[in-house]
C-alpha positions in Angstrom: -20.4 -6.8 52.9 -20.2 -10.6 52.2 -24.0 -10.7 52.9 -24.6 -8.0 50.3 -22.6 -9.9 47.7 -24.7 -13.0 48.4 -27.9 -11.1 48.0 -26.8 -9.6 44.7 -25.6 -13.0 43.4 -28.9 -14.7 44.4 -31.0 -12.0 42.8 -29.0 -12.2 39.5 -29.2 -16.0 39.4 -32.9 -15.8 40.1 -33.3 -13.3 37.2 -31.3 -15.5 34.8 -33.5 -18.4 35.8 -36.6 -16.3 35.1 -35.3 -15.2 31.7 -34.5 -18.8 30.7 -38.1 -19.9 31.6 -39.8 -17.0 29.8 -41.3 -17.9 26.4 -44.1 -15.4 26.1 -42.7 -12.4 27.9 -42.9 -9.1 26.2 -40.6 -6.1 26.4 -42.5 -4.6 29.3 -42.2 -7.8 31.3 -38.4 -7.7 30.9 -38.3 -4.0 31.9 -40.4 -4.8 35.0 -38.0 -7.6 35.9 -35.0 -5.3 35.4 -36.6 -2.7 37.6 -37.2 -5.4 40.2 -33.6 -6.5 40.0 -32.4 -2.9 40.4 -34.6 -2.3 43.5 -33.4 -5.5 45.1 -29.7 -5.1 44.3 -28.8 -1.4 44.2 -28.5 -0.9 48.0 -26.3 -4.0 48.3 -24.2 -3.0 45.3 -23.6 0.4 46.9 -22.7 -1.2 50.2 -20.4 -3.7 48.6 -18.5 -1.1 46.5 -18.3 1.6 49.2 -15.1 0.3 50.7 -13.4 0.0 47.3 -14.4 3.5 46.3 -13.2 4.9 49.6 -9.8 3.1 49.2 -9.4 4.5 45.7 -10.2 8.1 46.8 -7.7 7.7 49.8 -5.0 6.5 47.4 -5.6 9.3 44.9 -5.4 11.8 47.8 -2.1 10.4 49.1 -0.6 10.3 45.6 -1.6 13.9 44.9 -0.2 14.9 48.3 3.1 13.2 47.6 3.3 14.8 44.1 2.6 18.2 45.6 5.5 17.8 48.0 7.8 16.7 45.2 6.8 19.6 43.0 7.2 22.1 45.8 10.7 20.8 46.5 11.6 20.8 42.8 10.3 24.4 42.4 12.3 25.6 45.4 15.5 23.9 44.2 15.1 25.4 40.7 14.6 28.9 42.3 17.7 28.5 44.4 19.8 27.2 41.5 18.8 30.2 39.4 19.0 32.8 42.1 15.3 33.6 41.9 13.6 35.0 45.0 10.1 33.8 45.6 7.6 32.8 48.2 7.8 29.3 49.5 5.0 27.0 48.5 
């Protein structure tokens, strides 16, 4: 992952350098450069962010699981307190 970050940083710096040096570039030249930057960086950006995305999803799952347990217990308690017969969740 650190290697991917280095590659992205290098490509971005190279692109900024290219932009600063351009005096006669037209819109299409900039679009081509952007496409080049995307081709060079996208796989590395995906790799670098993969771990963060997985961690966020894992945390959301665990929080949802905890909330489900709390809600189930609360529901059961309210049913017992009010003498309501029902299926357990």
